[in-house]
Each structure stands twice: as C-alpha cells, then as structure tokens.
OpenMM code with the backbone's topology and positions (N, CA, C; nanometers):
from openmm import Vec3, app, unit

residues = "MET HIS ASP PRO ILE LYS GLN PRO LYS TYR TRP ARG ASP ARG ALA LYS ALA THR ARG ALA LYS ALA ASN GLN LEU ARG TYR ALA PRO ARG GLU MET GLN ARG MET LEU ARG VAL ALA GLU GLU TYR ASP LYS LEU ALA ASP ARG ALA ALA GLU TRP GLN GLY ASP SER GLN LEU HIS GLY ALA GLU PRO PRO ASP".split()
positions = [
    Vec3(-1.0235, -3.0332, 4.0370),
    Vec3(-0.9413, -2.9282, 3.9811),
    Vec3(-0.7980, -2.9432, 4.0332),
    Vec3(-0.7028, -2.9142, 3.9481),
    Vec3(-0.5609, -2.9254, 3.9800),
    Vec3(-0.5126, -2.7966, 4.0463),
    Vec3(-0.4787, -2.8040, 4.1729),
    Vec3(-0.4336, -2.6869, 4.2478),
    Vec3(-0.2818, -2.6955, 4.2649),
    Vec3(-0.2061, -2.6039, 4.2036),
    Vec3(-0.0600, -2.6157, 4.2076),
    Vec3(-0.0006, -2.6090, 4.3480),
    Vec3(-0.0648, -2.5395, 4.4411),
    Vec3(-0.0037, -2.5305, 4.5741),
    Vec3(-0.0137, -2.6617, 4.6519),
    Vec3(-0.0868, -2.7565, 4.6002),
    Vec3(-0.0950, -2.8879, 4.6628),
    Vec3(0.0071, -2.9846, 4.6034),
    Vec3(0.0897, -2.9355, 4.5118),
    Vec3(0.1887, -3.0186, 4.4443),
    Vec3(0.3281, -2.9932, 4.5025),
    Vec3(0.4012, -3.0978, 4.5378),
    Vec3(0.5359, -3.0788, 4.5918),
    Vec3(0.6274, -3.0002, 4.4977),
    Vec3(0.6140, -3.0220, 4.3684),
    Vec3(0.7003, -2.9536, 4.2721),
    Vec3(0.6861, -2.8022, 4.2820),
    Vec3(0.5669, -2.7539, 4.3045),
    Vec3(0.5439, -2.6096, 4.3179),
    Vec3(0.6331, -2.5525, 4.4285),
    Vec3(0.6332, -2.6185, 4.5444),
    Vec3(0.7095, -2.5696, 4.6589),
    Vec3(0.8588, -2.5900, 4.6391),
    Vec3(0.8982, -2.7008, 4.5758),
    Vec3(1.0411, -2.7229, 4.5501),
    Vec3(1.0946, -2.6189, 4.4513),
    Vec3(1.0141, -2.5851, 4.3513),
    Vec3(1.0548, -2.4807, 4.2563),
    Vec3(1.0706, -2.3463, 4.3268),
    Vec3(0.9795, -2.3176, 4.4179),
    Vec3(0.9893, -2.1912, 4.4936),
    Vec3(1.1139, -2.1910, 4.5816),
    Vec3(1.1437, -2.3038, 4.6440),
    Vec3(1.2638, -2.3140, 4.7270),
    Vec3(1.3889, -2.2909, 4.6423),
    Vec3(1.3917, -2.3522, 4.5259),
    Vec3(1.5071, -2.3365, 4.4363),
    Vec3(1.5235, -2.1902, 4.3940),
    Vec3(1.4148, -2.1260, 4.3567),
    Vec3(1.4199, -1.9854, 4.3143),
    Vec3(1.4623, -1.8954, 4.4303),
    Vec3(1.4148, -1.9272, 4.5503),
    Vec3(1.4499, -1.8467, 4.6671),
    Vec3(1.5981, -1.8618, 4.6997),
    Vec3(1.6510, -1.9836, 4.6856),
    Vec3(1.7947, -2.0033, 4.7087),
    Vec3(1.8777, -1.9268, 4.6054),
    Vec3(1.8302, -1.9247, 4.4820),
    Vec3(1.9015, -1.8490, 4.3786),
    Vec3(1.9041, -1.7002, 4.4140),
    Vec3(1.7925, -1.6491, 4.4627),
    Vec3(1.7886, -1.5081, 4.5049),
    Vec3(1.8796, -1.4853, 4.6250),
    Vec3(1.8810, -1.5801, 4.7173),
    Vec3(1.9665, -1.5667, 4.8357),
    Vec3(2.1134, -1.5596, 4.7956),
    Vec3(2.1516, -1.6378, 4.6968),
    Vec3(2.2911, -1.6364, 4.6523),
    Vec3(2.3314, -1.5018, 4.5939),
    Vec3(2.2353, -1.4251, 4.5498),
    Vec3(2.2643, -1.2916, 4.4980),
    Vec3(2.2826, -1.1909, 4.6120),
    Vec3(2.2525, -1.2322, 4.7335),
    Vec3(2.2608, -1.1425, 4.8492),
    Vec3(2.3852, -1.1684, 4.9340),
    Vec3(2.4889, -1.2182, 4.8732),
    Vec3(2.6110, -1.2503, 4.9487),
    Vec3(2.6678, -1.1275, 5.0200),
    Vec3(2.6434, -1.0108, 4.9658),
    Vec3(2.6917, -0.8869, 5.0274),
    Vec3(2.6098, -0.8499, 5.1517),
    Vec3(2.4972, -0.9162, 5.1714),
    Vec3(2.4085, -0.8886, 5.2852),
    Vec3(2.3783, -1.0208, 5.3562),
    Vec3(2.4706, -1.0673, 5.4399),
    Vec3(2.4564, -1.2003, 5.5010),
    Vec3(2.3278, -1.2214, 5.5803),
    Vec3(2.2812, -1.1192, 5.6495),
    Vec3(2.1592, -1.1348, 5.7295),
    Vec3(2.0393, -1.1624, 5.6385),
    Vec3(2.0272, -1.0853, 5.5324),
    Vec3(1.9162, -1.1047, 5.4388),
    Vec3(1.9288, -1.2388, 5.3667),
    Vec3(2.0533, -1.2760, 5.3351),
    Vec3(2.0760, -1.4051, 5.2703),
    Vec3(2.0270, -1.5188, 5.3601),
    Vec3(2.0592, -1.5128, 5.4885),
    Vec3(2.0149, -1.6163, 5.5817),
    Vec3(1.8629, -1.6207, 5.5932),
    Vec3(1.8008, -1.5052, 5.5913),
    Vec3(1.6536, -1.5016, 5.5952),
    Vec3(1.5951, -1.5721, 5.4733),
    Vec3(1.6509, -1.5432, 5.3579),
    Vec3(1.6005, -1.6058, 5.2349),
    Vec3(1.6223, -1.7572, 5.2386),
    Vec3(1.7357, -1.7995, 5.2911),
    Vec3(1.7624, -1.9430, 5.3000),
    Vec3(1.6660, -2.0110, 5.3972),
    Vec3(1.6279, -1.9419, 5.5034),
    Vec3(1.5273, -1.9985, 5.5955),
    Vec3(1.3914, -2.0103, 5.5270),
    Vec3(1.3578, -1.9122, 5.4456),
    Vec3(1.2324, -1.9193, 5.3694),
    Vec3(1.2369, -2.0405, 5.2762),
    Vec3(1.3503, -2.0615, 5.2104),
    Vec3(1.3644, -2.1769, 5.1210),
    Vec3(1.3459, -2.3077, 5.1980),
    Vec3(1.3990, -2.3147, 5.3189),
    Vec3(1.3807, -2.4344, 5.4016),
    Vec3(1.2326, -2.4578, 5.4320),
    Vec3(1.1610, -2.3505, 5.4591),
    Vec3(1.0173, -2.3637, 5.4862),
    Vec3(0.9431, -2.4125, 5.3618),
    Vec3(0.9843, -2.3642, 5.2445),
    Vec3(0.9238, -2.4128, 5.1204),
    Vec3(0.9498, -2.5623, 5.1039),
    Vec3(1.0704, -2.6074, 5.1396),
    Vec3(1.1001, -2.7507, 5.1329),
    Vec3(1.0090, -2.8296, 5.2266),
    Vec3(0.9839, -2.7749, 5.3447),
    Vec3(0.8935, -2.8419, 5.4388),
    Vec3(0.7517, -2.8495, 5.3819),
    Vec3(0.7088, -2.7428, 5.3174),
    Vec3(0.5760, -2.7442, 5.2547),
    Vec3(0.5706, -2.8472, 5.1423),
    Vec3(0.6800, -2.8617, 5.0687),
    Vec3(0.6853, -2.9631, 4.9631),
    Vec3(0.6722, -3.1026, 5.0230),
    Vec3(0.7423, -3.1262, 5.1334),
    Vec3(0.7321, -3.2562, 5.2003),
    Vec3(0.5896, -3.2813, 5.2483),
    Vec3(0.5283, -3.1778, 5.3025),
    Vec3(0.3905, -3.1913, 5.3502),
    Vec3(0.2948, -3.2205, 5.2343),
    Vec3(0.3143, -3.1520, 5.1237),
    Vec3(0.2295, -3.1759, 5.0063),
    Vec3(0.2471, -3.3189, 4.9567),
    Vec3(0.3696, -3.3690, 4.9608),
    Vec3(0.3945, -3.5075, 4.9192),
    Vec3(0.3236, -3.6048, 5.0130),
    Vec3(0.3256, -3.5749, 5.1423),
    Vec3(0.2538, -3.6591, 5.2385),
    Vec3(0.1046, -3.6564, 5.2104),
    Vec3(0.0508, -3.5366, 5.1842),
    Vec3(-0.0922, -3.5250, 5.1546),
    Vec3(-0.1281, -3.6066, 5.0315),
    Vec3(-0.0419, -3.6024, 4.9309),
    Vec3(-0.0693, -3.6793, 4.8098),
    Vec3(-0.0696, -3.8277, 4.8407),
    Vec3(0.0265, -3.8710, 4.9205),
    Vec3(0.0320, -4.0120, 4.9581),
    Vec3(-0.0902, -4.0535, 5.0369),
    Vec3(-0.1298, -3.9706, 5.1330),
    Vec3(-0.2486, -4.0007, 5.2132),
    Vec3(-0.3737, -4.0011, 5.1276),
    Vec3(-0.3853, -3.9042, 5.0372),
    Vec3(-0.5067, -3.8954, 4.9562),
    Vec3(-0.5146, -4.0119, 4.8587),
    Vec3(-0.3997, -4.0599, 4.8121),
    Vec3(-0.4020, -4.1745, 4.7214),
    Vec3(-0.4418, -4.3008, 4.7967),
    Vec3(-0.3992, -4.3095, 4.9226),
    Vec3(-0.4359, -4.4257, 5.0025),
    Vec3(-0.5834, -4.4246, 5.0395),
    Vec3(-0.6368, -4.3068, 5.0679),
    Vec3(-0.7736, -4.2944, 5.1175),
    Vec3(-0.8712, -4.2410, 5.0142),
    Vec3(-0.8217, -4.2044, 4.8975),
    Vec3(-0.9094, -4.1512, 4.7935),
    Vec3(-0.9644, -4.0139, 4.8248),
    Vec3(-0.8922, -3.9368, 4.9043),
    Vec3(-0.9392, -3.8034, 4.9443),
    Vec3(-0.8501, -3.6959, 4.8855),
    Vec3(-0.9018, -3.5740, 4.8864),
    Vec3(-0.8254, -3.4565, 4.8438),
    Vec3(-0.7390, -3.4085, 4.9596),
    Vec3(-0.6206, -3.3499, 4.9308),
    Vec3(-0.5432, -3.2884, 5.0388),
    Vec3(-0.6227, -3.1760, 5.1028),
    Vec3(-0.5959, -3.1470, 5.2295),
    Vec3(-0.6711, -3.0393, 5.2955),
    Vec3(-0.6453, -2.9053, 5.2296),
    Vec3(-0.7453, -2.8183, 5.2329),
    Vec3(-0.7310, -2.6840, 5.1752),
    Vec3(-0.6667, -2.5908, 5.2726),
] * unit.nanometer
topology = app.Topology()
chain = topology.addChain("A")
for resn in residues:
    res = topology.addResidue(resn, chain)
    for name in ("N", "CA", "C"):
        topology.addAtom(name, app.Element.getBySymbol(name[0]), res)
C-alpha cells in the first residue's frame, strides 16, 4: 500500500505550505520563527523519507512505520 507520509514529496509540500503561512505572520516575528522551525523539521522528515526509500530499494524492504 502507498503511504503518503513515507514519501519525501509529502513532507516537502508541508514544509512549503508552512513557510507560506509563516510569511503571513510577519507582524508576529516570534510565531513566524516557530513556523519556520516547523518547516525545517518537515524538510528533515523529507530527507529521512528519501533515505528510507533509498535503503528499501537497496534491500527490498519497506520503510519503517
């Protein structure tokens, strides 16, 4: 079964959307920074998902749940 949270694109799209929301918070710098940190974490999850895909393709296994 195709699980979207195991796909890097899912997390990159979330990071992009979160950055767009953060840009709307320019009047609230603290909240904007929080949103940008969340976007960074989404990018890290995307990188991790990409690694899992690479590992699973090499070993024929599914990414961890």
